[in-house]
Phi, psi and omega in degrees: 000323180296316179296320179299320179295321179294319179297316180299318179297319180295317180295317184286348175295341177281349182246162175279138179283150174294139185274031174285109190246128173236149175288156170277092192299116185269121174248113182132217187297134172242036182297337183254028182298148178241156181266338180212161180228152172251121184246125176247122175265128181254109180258120184243152177281112177233138184275342178216157174289154175298152176282332181228162182260141171231145180277144170297148177263345185089349179257165176294140180247097184293343179300337184262004181296333183286347178274143180288138178291150180256108185274152170087015177263126184260135176240147171244129176270126179243132173276106185248022187308309186296312183290324182293312182291332176297319179289323181290318180300331182291342182249356180270148175256341183095355182248013184287146168284172179302317180294320180293321178299314179298320181297317180289327177296321179293324178297319179295321177299314182299324184270354187292138175231126181299325181296341180256023180240083186293342183259008181296140182243128179292122181254011175114160180249150172215145181243138183296140181271194183298337178268003180079022184251134173242122187250120175254107185263141172058045172286130179303134181272338185226158172274173182299331181274006178091352178285156184275150183272163174233131181241141174246126179256110183270123177269131179268148184298145177219146182300129176083002181239125177265124181281131180292154178278071182224165175242109182276087186242132179246117181253112182275154004272150172259126191234151170240103189069233178265004185257127176285137178279128176263342175242121187235136179243129179236145182238094178295136175281152184199168175226119179263130179303126183298144179284147177287152173300154177239154181207145176203160174274136182227171174271185184296342179267356181091006179274142182303141176289154174302160180305137182283172170291170185302340183264002180108196180260139181241143183218159174261166179302134177088346181289136181287128180243116188255139178236153168234122176240137185223159179200146177274118180296136182306140182297327184258026183299331182269002183293143178236143171241110183054041176084358181254132181305134177296321176268119179263352181210132168213104185236139177246130180225135178229139179202141172276168188264357180229148175285170176090003178255139183263134174269120182274332178132167174277123183278318180193161176237132184233135176238122182049043174086357181245127179292135182247172178288108184299327182299329179298320178282316190277335185234307186292312185245008180217163174248113189251129180228104175287152184237133173063064183255356183212162178302144014267017177053045183273351181260200184247116185299139178157204181204159171238134176226110179252119178289140186277079184258004178242164177072200185296330182279350186304305182300320180295321178293318178299318179295319178298315183288338183300332179292342180251010183303132178076003181257161183270123175259137181235132174252125175253122183213169191226141171231171176208159178275154177232180178295345179267358180290130179298140184266142175062034182227135178297132175241113181263173186213132182236134175248118186240135175245127180243131182230156171214131179220151175057029176071018180275186177284155177301142176237123182244141177230138182234145181298148172301155182302143175238165181303142181284166171247157181197166173232158187244179179192179182209143177249150184224154177229120181260127185213175178218141171079171182296332180279356181053057178286128182298138178244125176262155172089003175285134186242133183229157165240157180262134182241138172237136181256120181234116179053041177081003181252132176277131177238138177255155188262134167240112185259128175250187182294326180218023178216157171225130182240135179246122186241134178301139178285123181272165174298137182057038182299133177260356178055035182296326182260001180284151174284129180261133177249118190242133179291142182270191183298337178264007180078011186257147168201166183214157176236127183229169176081023182256148169284164184294143179156189181259135180222176180220147170257133177241117183285125180253346178205126180263155174300155180303132179088003181237153180276142174289139181300138182274347180223160181289155176255115181280143174213159183243136173252123181206180178299128177086004180275357180239294185293116178075006183272150175286131181301143175287132185271141178229117182266143173241154177243152181282160173284160174295137183289158179238122181283152178286151177289143178243004179192176180211215180297333182300324183292331178295320179299317179296321180296315179299316179297318181297317179296321178299316180296321180294321180295317179298321181295318181294317179297318180297318182298317181294324181293320180295319180296324180293320180295324181289000000 
């Protein structure tokens, strides 16, 4: 039984003890009596209330040093000596043993209501500092008649903090052996509302991207899109109840809202600013499932990571995670667009954390909305003449100008390559965009910006354009947009030949005959 009690105490050291405080009621020598006490209240960030109660000892509990202090919680100290002893005297017979006296004192503490204490005296307010400590210095330990005081510490409501159903009452004197404690430490139990997961777009180094345009962030097919998602690991993640993890579920899930996006993978995992061994999370102590990593990209890019907190692996996983209790875990991962990514459409992304503890219902938290990502495109209509007759068979390549250099586009299923245009370029490896029977064609998967179409082949009977056609990719230039018109002109016509060298011979003969006729005519006239 003794060993069982020690084990229970050790396990519960991971939890906050209930702040039901009783003095070590001293019967006998008061040779070490004190006139005042210094009381420090330690408020810690805990995600759940303890499953069992432990009494404060009045001494510092170093087991709780690893928990972050909860700043900004205000307490009021009330001297309730008169009202408390009136209630206690009403239940005492005068024949109680020390243990019985303490038991009845605790019953009075449990039932005590400040609103029913008309004689309570305000002994001052204190607010917890950055370490979560509120210090009440030099509280009088005795009344004028030499009797010991009783203090009630009232916790005031704060946003996101649930006040425990406890009565933080200190009944003096508090003793260690025969010595009265002049410095007393109390640990109020509490439950702090868990923080929501956070998410943002970052660059390849993990630094936040500059603020997006009003429509969100835009990318081209194949471009790496980096995310950082974070969450504070529950403070009591390592807690065990009879050898079974208190938390039976801790799952991380990420998914985009549209199909056609490729998941590239988790790049690294960081806890409190330090990169950790990803395999420990993804394989040893977790079950990791990446989503939508290959063609045809028909699913939703993202991942599922379920920590192995049930079954035989549960205690080991809880123990592993306990080193990160209360700390921020960050997942850095990458997605990219493919040819199947919808064009001109907002693509959102949600990071969800699902937990279950103490056999309750699942609790899920999702990051607040962040700017969407998207890719752009443009539609075109190739025509001729005032009647705008559709032209099929016109062939174009896409050009981007960067620092005065022309680059042509080669588009793949999940990549886009830009190659400098060489002298006498034949565009053999460039992607060709050809107008159909209706004169229509389109270019998709581009980030927003200015581009050009360069005609490499004109329809039969038409002239190839002598200059590039500039176009803009932006929000709304594809979905529901009117195609940009491109006019072509015909070549000058060529008449068929009606003669050759043969006609020259006839002309020469004809002239000869005419000359002979004229000479003959003159000779005849001369003879007459």
